[in-house]
Backbone as numpy.savetxt, mean C-alpha at the origin, in Angstrom:
# Nx Ny Nz CAx CAy CAz Cx Cy Cz
-18.71 -11.14 5.67 -17.33 -10.97 5.82 -16.63 -10.32 4.95
-15.77 -9.43 5.53 -14.94 -8.40 4.87 -13.83 -9.07 3.85
-13.98 -8.64 2.62 -12.95 -9.26 1.70 -11.89 -8.27 1.44
-10.66 -8.39 1.37 -9.41 -7.58 1.18 -8.46 -8.04 0.32
-7.90 -6.99 -0.43 -6.80 -7.41 -1.41 -5.77 -6.66 -1.11
-4.52 -7.00 -0.82 -3.30 -6.69 -0.73 -2.38 -6.98 -1.81
-1.80 -5.61 -2.36 -0.68 -5.64 -3.58 0.63 -5.73 -2.87
1.33 -6.40 -3.53 2.59 -7.03 -2.93 2.47 -7.75 -1.73
1.64 -8.65 -1.78 1.24 -9.11 -0.18 1.99 -10.47 -0.17
3.10 -10.80 -0.71 3.73 -12.03 -0.74 4.73 -11.96 0.05
5.23 -10.87 0.71 6.30 -10.80 1.65 6.24 -9.33 2.43
7.20 -9.36 3.54 7.41 -8.08 4.25 6.02 -7.52 5.00
5.58 -6.29 4.70 4.62 -5.61 5.42 3.49 -6.19 4.86
3.24 -6.48 3.43 2.14 -6.84 3.01 1.64 -8.33 3.67
2.73 -9.05 3.77 2.54 -10.46 3.99 1.88 -10.52 5.47
2.54 -9.55 6.36 2.04 -9.53 7.84 0.81 -8.73 7.99
0.61 -7.84 7.08 -1.05 -7.33 7.36 -1.85 -8.32 6.80
-1.55 -9.34 5.76 -2.54 -10.32 5.42 -2.60 -11.27 6.66
-1.70 -11.56 7.22 -1.67 -12.66 8.17 -2.52 -11.94 9.50
-2.35 -10.92 9.79 -3.12 -10.36 10.77 -4.71 -10.14 10.36
-4.76 -9.74 9.38 -6.26 -9.55 8.75 -7.19 -10.93 8.54
-6.37 -12.06 8.26 -6.78 -13.27 8.39 -7.16 -13.77 9.67
-6.30 -13.44 10.55 -6.61 -13.69 12.07 -7.59 -12.83 12.58
-8.01 -11.74 11.98 -9.12 -10.99 12.50 -10.42 -11.44 11.90
-10.49 -12.68 11.04 -11.63 -13.02 10.25 -11.95 -12.44 8.90
-10.93 -11.84 8.22 -11.37 -11.36 7.04 -10.81 -12.39 6.05
-11.54 -12.35 4.80 -11.12 -13.03 3.73 -10.25 -12.19 2.82
-8.89 -12.74 2.77 -7.60 -11.82 1.96 -7.06 -12.42 0.93
-7.01 -11.64 -0.01 -6.36 -11.91 -1.36 -5.09 -11.20 -1.51
-4.00 -11.94 -1.77 -3.03 -11.21 -1.96 -2.59 -11.29 -3.46
-1.82 -10.04 -3.97 -1.57 -9.81 -5.23 -0.12 -9.75 -5.29
0.42 -10.49 -6.25 1.91 -10.41 -6.30 2.23 -10.73 -7.95
3.45 -10.08 -8.12 3.63 -10.23 -9.69 4.33 -11.64 -10.11
4.98 -12.25 -9.11 5.65 -13.47 -9.39 4.70 -14.35 -8.89
4.14 -15.17 -9.64 2.91 -16.13 -9.37 3.55 -17.18 -8.72
4.77 -17.89 -8.80 5.13 -18.96 -7.89 5.09 -18.49 -6.43
5.89 -17.38 -6.36 6.13 -16.81 -4.85 4.81 -16.40 -4.31
3.81 -15.64 -5.05 2.71 -15.39 -4.44 1.67 -16.59 -4.02
1.84 -17.64 -4.74 1.07 -18.80 -4.45 1.54 -19.55 -3.10
2.87 -19.31 -3.23 3.20 -20.11 -1.94 2.92 -19.31 -0.88
3.00 -18.23 -0.71 2.69 -17.00 0.26 1.27 -17.40 0.69
0.39 -17.28 -0.37 -0.92 -17.45 -0.06 -1.28 -18.74 0.57
-0.68 -19.86 0.20 -0.89 -21.11 0.62 -0.37 -21.08 2.12
0.65 -20.61 2.42 1.17 -20.46 3.91 0.24 -19.63 4.69
-0.53 -18.64 4.14 -1.37 -17.67 4.91 -2.81 -18.19 4.89
-3.07 -19.01 4.13 -4.64 -19.45 3.80 -5.48 -18.22 3.17
-4.86 -17.52 2.31 -5.33 -16.51 1.57 -5.54 -16.95 0.27
-6.37 -16.04 -0.56 -6.47 -16.34 -1.98 -5.36 -15.68 -2.61
-5.04 -16.07 -3.81 -3.98 -15.33 -4.63 -4.56 -14.84 -6.17
-3.94 -13.86 -6.56 -4.26 -13.47 -7.89 -2.69 -12.61 -8.38
-2.41 -13.11 -9.61 -1.23 -12.56 -10.26 -1.61 -11.20 -10.56
-0.88 -10.15 -9.98 -0.89 -8.82 -10.14 0.37 -8.01 -10.37
0.85 -7.57 -11.47 1.87 -6.72 -11.74 1.25 -5.13 -11.73
1.39 -4.21 -10.81 0.86 -2.93 -10.79 1.29 -2.09 -11.72
2.47 -2.48 -12.63 2.87 -1.66 -13.80 2.24 -2.24 -15.04
1.51 -3.04 -15.06 1.08 -3.51 -16.30 -0.68 -3.57 -16.37
-1.17 -2.75 -17.36 -2.64 -2.51 -17.26 -3.24 -4.10 -17.54
-2.84 -4.84 -18.42 -3.52 -5.98 -18.61 -3.54 -6.92 -17.38
-2.45 -6.90 -16.71 -2.40 -7.82 -15.33 -3.18 -7.35 -14.45
-3.31 -6.03 -14.19 -4.21 -5.23 -13.11 -5.76 -5.71 -13.71
-6.04 -5.38 -14.90 -7.28 -5.82 -15.18 -7.83 -7.06 -15.43
-6.92 -7.97 -15.49 -7.37 -9.55 -15.38 -7.45 -9.80 -14.04
-6.65 -9.32 -12.88 -6.91 -9.43 -11.48 -8.23 -9.07 -11.02
-8.63 -7.78 -11.46 -9.80 -7.17 -11.24 -11.12 -8.18 -11.75
-10.87 -8.77 -12.91 -11.76 -9.67 -13.46 -12.09 -10.99 -12.74
-10.63 -11.36 -12.36 -10.72 -12.67 -11.33 -11.35 -12.64 -10.26
-11.34 -11.12 -9.34 -12.10 -11.25 -8.25 -13.44 -10.90 -8.34
-13.69 -10.21 -9.47 -15.24 -9.91 -9.87 -16.02 -11.43 -10.11
-15.27 -12.31 -10.79 -15.78 -13.70 -11.09 -15.83 -14.34 -9.86
-14.74 -14.29 -8.95 -14.80 -15.44 -7.88 -15.54 -14.86 -6.79
-15.57 -13.43 -6.50 -15.96 -12.87 -5.10 -17.17 -11.84 -5.46
-17.04 -11.27 -6.55 -18.04 -10.13 -6.76 -18.16 -8.84 -6.02
-17.27 -8.63 -5.15 -17.04 -7.55 -4.60 -15.73 -7.31 -3.85
-15.52 -6.14 -3.48 -14.14 -5.92 -2.58 -14.46 -4.84 -1.71
-14.17 -5.04 -0.26 -14.37 -4.48 0.76 -13.21 -3.45 1.13
-11.88 -3.99 1.06 -10.80 -3.10 1.49 -9.80 -3.35 0.38
-9.06 -2.42 -0.05 -7.82 -2.60 -1.15 -6.72 -1.87 -0.17
-5.65 -2.39 -0.10 -4.56 -1.88 0.44 -3.47 -1.92 -0.77
-3.19 -0.56 -1.11 -1.92 -0.56 -2.02 -0.66 -0.49 -1.46
-0.19 -1.61 -1.39 1.17 -1.85 -0.54 2.46 -1.95 -1.57
2.17 -2.43 -2.69 3.19 -2.50 -3.71 4.17 -1.27 -3.73
5.31 -1.43 -3.56 6.22 -0.40 -3.87 7.71 -0.69 -4.13
8.59 0.03 -4.56 10.00 -0.18 -4.47 10.74 1.17 -4.16
12.08 0.75 -3.98 12.92 1.94 -3.61 13.43 2.57 -4.65
13.79 1.75 -5.76 14.48 2.09 -7.02 16.03 2.08 -6.73
16.79 2.67 -7.69 18.31 2.80 -7.60 18.43 4.10 -6.73
19.37 3.98 -5.70 19.59 4.93 -5.00 20.87 5.87 -5.56
20.65 6.97 -5.76 21.74 7.97 -6.34 21.36 9.30 -5.95
22.37 10.24 -5.90 22.34 11.31 -5.49 21.57 12.24 -6.42
20.75 13.39 -6.03 19.86 14.18 -6.76 20.65 14.77 -8.00
21.89 15.04 -7.93 22.49 15.62 -8.97 22.72 14.85 -10.15
22.90 13.37 -9.76 23.24 12.47 -10.71 21.82 11.64 -11.11
20.79 11.92 -10.54 19.69 11.23 -10.91 19.15 11.40 -12.22
18.63 10.24 -13.04 18.16 10.68 -14.35 16.50 10.53 -14.22
15.87 11.19 -15.23 14.55 10.96 -15.44 14.16 9.54 -15.38
14.59 8.85 -15.96 14.32 7.48 -16.16 14.34 6.77 -14.76
15.37 7.10 -13.87 15.38 6.54 -12.43 14.09 6.79 -11.74
13.82 8.13 -11.80 12.64 8.52 -11.28 11.31 7.77 -11.69
11.16 7.85 -12.98 10.16 7.27 -13.73 9.94 5.81 -13.36
11.05 5.00 -13.09 10.85 3.54 -12.95 10.26 3.37 -11.35
10.73 4.38 -10.43 9.94 4.32 -9.10 8.65 4.77 -9.03
8.17 5.89 -9.97 6.79 6.20 -9.95 5.98 5.44 -10.81
6.48 4.52 -11.63 5.64 3.51 -12.26 5.19 2.57 -11.34
5.93 2.13 -10.17 5.09 1.31 -9.34 4.46 2.15 -8.33
5.20 2.92 -7.68 4.82 3.62 -6.44 3.51 4.56 -6.63
3.37 5.24 -7.74 2.49 6.15 -8.10 1.51 5.95 -9.11
1.94 5.53 -10.25 1.20 5.23 -11.47 0.51 3.89 -11.31
1.16 2.87 -10.39 0.61 1.54 -10.34 -0.54 1.76 -9.24
-0.49 2.80 -8.14 -1.55 3.00 -7.12 -2.76 3.45 -8.10
-2.70 4.34 -9.02 -3.44 4.96 -9.87 -4.25 3.93 -10.54
-3.25 2.99 -11.33 -3.91 2.00 -12.26 -4.64 1.00 -11.34
-4.41 0.56 -10.20 -4.97 -0.41 -9.30 -6.27 0.14 -8.90
-6.28 1.37 -8.25 -7.32 2.00 -7.82 -8.63 2.22 -8.75
-8.00 2.58 -9.91 -9.22 2.77 -10.86 -9.75 1.54 -11.37
-8.96 0.40 -11.41 -9.71 -0.98 -11.79 -10.41 -1.48 -10.86
-10.12 -1.38 -9.68 -10.92 -1.98 -8.66 -12.32 -1.19 -8.06
-12.20 0.02 -8.38 -13.28 0.84 -7.93 -14.62 0.25 -8.12
-15.14 -0.22 -9.25 -16.13 -0.94 -9.55 -16.49 -1.87 -8.38
-15.61 -2.88 -8.09 -15.71 -3.86 -7.09 -15.83 -3.33 -5.77
-15.12 -2.18 -5.44 -15.22 -1.35 -4.09 -16.62 -1.19 -3.84
-17.17 -0.41 -4.97 -18.39 0.17 -4.79 -19.37 -0.81 -4.76
-19.35 -2.09 -4.86 -20.32 -3.16 -4.86 -19.94 -3.78 -3.23
-18.90 -3.37 -2.54 -18.73 -3.82 -1.09 -19.42 -3.19 -0.16
-19.07 -3.61 1.08 -19.69 -2.87 2.30 -18.61 -1.94 2.80
-18.81 -0.77 3.06 -18.09 0.41 3.60 -16.75 0.15 2.84
-16.50 0.41 1.67 -15.40 0.36 0.89 -14.53 1.12 1.37
-13.18 0.65 1.36 -12.07 1.32 1.99 -10.64 1.08 1.14
-10.02 2.25 0.98 -8.76 2.04 0.27 -7.75 2.55 1.00
-6.60 1.91 1.33 -5.54 2.14 2.32 -4.29 2.21 1.40
-3.64 3.45 1.49 -2.56 3.56 0.42 -1.24 3.55 1.59
-0.39 2.89 1.21 0.96 2.91 1.97 2.00 3.98 1.59
2.16 4.88 2.51 3.03 6.03 2.28 4.10 5.99 3.02
5.04 7.03 3.45 6.01 6.94 4.11 6.28 8.35 4.65
6.86 8.53 5.92 7.30 9.72 6.54 8.54 10.26 5.55
9.13 9.48 4.92 10.16 9.92 4.09 9.47 11.07 2.99
8.43 10.97 2.73 7.54 11.87 1.83 6.97 13.18 2.51
7.41 13.28 3.87 6.82 14.15 4.78 7.69 15.31 4.68
7.19 16.65 4.46 8.15 17.78 4.36 8.46 18.11 5.87
7.69 18.06 6.68 7.83 18.15 8.15 8.88 17.25 8.67
8.79 16.10 8.71 9.60 14.95 9.09 10.94 14.98 8.38
11.23 15.23 7.22 12.53 15.24 6.62 13.34 16.40 6.87
12.49 17.43 7.58 13.53 18.63 8.10 13.47 18.75 9.53
13.27 17.55 10.25 13.36 17.50 11.86 14.62 16.50 12.00
15.51 17.20 12.61 16.91 16.47 12.92 16.68 15.22 13.84
15.46 15.48 14.70 15.45 14.29 15.63 14.64 13.11 15.03
14.13 13.16 13.76 13.55 12.16 13.09 14.49 11.23 12.25
14.32 10.11 12.22 15.11 9.23 11.24 14.92 9.64 9.80
13.74 10.26 9.43 13.45 10.47 8.03 14.33 11.73 7.46
15.00 12.43 8.51 15.91 13.61 7.97 17.07 12.99 7.46
17.37 11.78 7.86 18.99 11.18 7.90 19.09 10.78 6.40
17.90 10.63 5.65 18.25 9.84 4.23 17.85 11.05 3.29
18.60 10.74 2.06 18.49 11.56 1.01 18.02 10.30 -0.20
16.71 10.22 -0.51 15.93 9.19 -1.38 15.07 9.94 -2.04
15.61 10.71 -3.17 14.76 11.67 -3.75 13.73 11.27 -4.71
14.00 10.07 -5.36 12.81 9.61 -6.11 11.84 8.77 -5.28
12.36 8.06 -4.38 11.07 7.31 -3.39 10.62 8.37 -2.58
11.16 9.26 -1.99 10.46 10.15 -1.08 9.48 10.96 -1.72
9.74 11.32 -2.98 8.93 12.17 -3.95 7.83 11.38 -4.21
7.97 10.17 -4.31 6.89 9.30 -4.91 6.00 9.01 -3.73
6.36 9.24 -2.45 5.54 9.03 -1.37 4.87 10.12 -0.97
5.21 11.41 -1.47 4.80 12.58 -1.20 3.37 12.60 -2.15
3.71 11.91 -3.39 2.56 11.83 -4.39 1.60 11.09 -3.90
2.02 9.88 -3.16 1.01 8.91 -2.84 0.04 9.50 -1.83
0.48 10.42 -0.96 -0.21 11.05 0.18 -1.17 12.11 -0.34
-0.72 12.83 -1.30 -1.56 13.80 -1.98 -2.71 13.21 -2.82
-2.42 12.23 -3.56 -3.32 11.34 -4.29 -4.40 10.81 -3.44
-4.12 10.39 -2.23 -4.88 9.98 -1.20 -5.92 11.08 -0.94
-5.50 12.14 -0.64 -6.46 13.28 -0.08 -7.37 13.80 -1.37
-6.54 13.64 -2.61 -7.54 13.85 -3.53 -8.56 13.08 -3.94
-8.38 11.63 -3.72 -9.28 10.72 -4.14 -10.47 10.83 -2.89
-10.03 11.10 -1.65 -10.89 11.32 -0.57 -11.95 12.46 -0.90
-11.34 13.64 -1.13 -12.25 14.85 -1.73 -13.26 14.30 -2.70
-12.72 13.68 -3.82 -13.48 13.55 -4.96 -14.49 12.14 -5.03
-14.17 11.29 -4.13 -14.97 10.05 -4.26 -15.50 9.67 -2.73
-16.69 10.38 -2.20 -16.88 10.40 -0.85 -17.54 9.08 -0.49
-18.06 8.08 -1.55 -18.52 7.07 -1.23 -17.42 5.81 -0.74
-16.23 6.12 -1.14 -15.24 5.31 -0.73 -14.27 5.94 0.28
-13.71 5.26 1.25 -12.94 5.76 2.11 -11.27 5.67 1.80
-10.80 6.81 1.73 -9.36 6.68 1.22 -8.44 7.25 2.41
-7.62 6.48 2.69 -6.55 6.83 3.82 -5.09 6.57 3.60
-4.27 7.03 4.10 -2.80 6.72 3.87 -2.35 6.27 5.13
-1.32 5.48 5.22 -0.64 4.80 6.57 0.86 4.90 6.21
1.50 5.15 7.45 2.95 5.19 7.10 3.43 3.94 8.11
4.11 2.93 7.69 4.43 1.86 8.65 5.87 2.36 9.54
6.39 3.22 8.92 7.67 3.66 9.77 8.97 2.81 9.16
10.02 3.10 9.54 11.38 2.21 9.27 11.07 0.98 9.78
10.84 -0.10 8.95 10.52 -1.42 9.44 11.49 -2.50 8.96
11.94 -3.38 9.93 13.02 -4.19 9.51 12.61 -5.25 8.56
12.53 -4.97 7.29 12.32 -5.91 6.27 13.44 -5.87 4.99
13.40 -6.89 4.25 14.35 -6.79 3.11 14.43 -5.37 2.38
13.30 -4.45 2.38 13.21 -3.29 1.93 14.20 -2.30 2.50
14.40 -2.62 3.73 15.28 -1.50 4.55 16.55 -2.11 4.88
16.84 -3.28 4.45 18.09 -3.75 4.76 18.05 -4.19 6.31
16.72 -4.61 6.73 16.44 -5.07 8.22 16.75 -3.99 9.08
16.58 -2.74 8.75 16.63 -1.67 9.83 15.27 -1.32 10.35
15.10 -0.99 11.54 14.09 -0.31 12.01 13.14 -1.49 12.81
12.02 -0.68 13.30 11.26 -1.82 14.42 10.71 -3.04 13.60
9.95 -3.84 14.20 9.54 -5.20 13.79 8.35 -5.04 12.81
8.40 -6.20 11.84 7.29 -5.99 10.92 5.90 -6.08 11.60
5.72 -6.65 12.62 4.53 -6.63 13.54 3.98 -5.02 13.64
5.01 -4.05 14.13 4.89 -2.89 14.54 4.52 -2.05 13.35
5.24 -2.56 12.17 5.15 -1.84 10.82 3.72 -1.82 10.32
3.04 -3.03 10.59 1.86 -3.25 9.86 0.66 -2.71 10.89
0.92 -2.25 11.97 -0.25 -1.94 12.65 -1.17 -0.89 12.20
-0.58 0.22 11.56 -1.24 1.21 11.01 -2.44 0.90 9.94
-1.88 -0.05 8.93 -2.68 -0.57 8.26 -3.78 -1.37 8.50
-3.27 -2.36 9.28 -4.24 -3.50 9.96 -5.26 -2.62 10.65
-4.92 -1.53 11.58 -6.10 -0.89 12.32 -7.10 -0.07 11.51
-6.77 0.61 10.37 -7.61 1.12 9.41 -8.43 0.13 8.65
-7.89 -1.15 8.27 -8.58 -1.96 7.51 -9.57 -2.77 8.46
-9.55 -2.48 9.84 -10.63 -3.25 10.77 -11.62 -2.29 11.26
-11.52 -1.07 10.98 -12.55 -0.07 11.47 -14.01 -0.26 10.87
-14.20 -0.97 9.84 -15.60 -1.27 9.45 -16.25 0.23 9.09
-17.40 0.27 9.71 -18.38 1.46 9.44 -17.72 2.78 10.07
-16.56 2.60 10.94 -16.08 3.71 11.74 -14.88 4.26 10.90
-14.54 3.49 9.70 -13.54 4.06 9.01 -13.39 5.58 8.40
-12.42 6.21 8.57 -12.57 7.83 8.37 -12.08 7.91 6.99
-11.97 8.97 6.69 -11.43 9.26 5.17 -10.45 10.44 5.15
-9.61 10.36 4.14 -8.67 11.50 4.01 -7.78 11.66 5.27
-7.34 10.68 6.14 -6.37 10.90 7.10 -5.15 10.37 6.66
-3.80 10.71 7.36 -2.54 10.14 7.12 -2.10 9.83 8.53
-1.99 8.52 8.78 -1.35 8.24 10.17 -0.26 7.23 10.17
0.40 7.09 11.24 1.21 5.76 11.54 0.52 5.37 12.73
1.29 4.30 13.43 0.78 3.64 14.54 0.86 4.40 15.79
1.44 5.64 15.76 1.31 6.66 16.77 0.24 7.58 16.88
-0.25 7.78 15.64 -1.31 8.73 15.49 -1.21 9.47 14.14
-1.72 10.75 14.09 -1.58 11.60 12.80 -0.38 11.71 12.56
-0.01 11.55 11.08 1.44 12.00 10.75 1.68 13.37 10.12
2.50 14.08 10.48 2.66 15.48 10.04 3.04 15.54 8.65
2.57 16.66 7.89 3.02 16.70 6.55 3.49 17.92 6.08
C-alpha cells in the first residue's frame, strides 16, 4: 500500500489531496505546524498525523524519525506547505519580507526533502511532488489573457519560480526518485480569499501524479490541463 505524507495537510488543497488519496486506497499522513488542528484534521480524514513545522530543523527531523519508526518507508512526499507572506509593492518590499516567504516555500521544501529522502529510498517507486504556481511562470505572468498576469506578488511568485527550478534540479541529480511540480491554479481557499475554482479542481494535478505508481514521470511541471509553460 502506498504511504504518502502531505505537508500543510490540515486544510485547503493539502486536506483535499489527503481526502482523495485516502479514498484511492493510500495510507496518508498529514503534517501540520499546529498539533491540535492537525490532529483534528487527521481524525476527520482517517489519516495519520505528525507535527511538522517546515521552517524548523528539529521539527522536520523529529517527523522523519516518527515515520521511520511507525512505517519504515515513504512512497510519496507532497511538499504542499506554503505561505503568501505580506503583500507589498516591490519598491517597498524588504529583504526580511522576502526571506519570511522563502523560509517556508523554498527553504522548507529543501529541509523536508533532505530529511525524508532516506525514507523515500526505502519505499516503492518513490515520488516527490512539489506544489508550485503559475504565478512563478515567466510565460504566464506576461500573458494578459491569464489571471497570473494580473497580480504583482514579488516574494510569493519568485519563491514559486524557485520551487519549479529546484524540482528540475532534484530530478536531474536524483534519478532513483521521481520529482515533479504541479500547479493547482487559482483555487478558492483561505489562501486566495476564496477566489478561483473549486478545491476539488485545485487538487487534481497533485492527486494524478501521486496515483501514477510505476508510471510516474520525473522532471515535469503540470496543472490539471497538462504541461505548464515556464
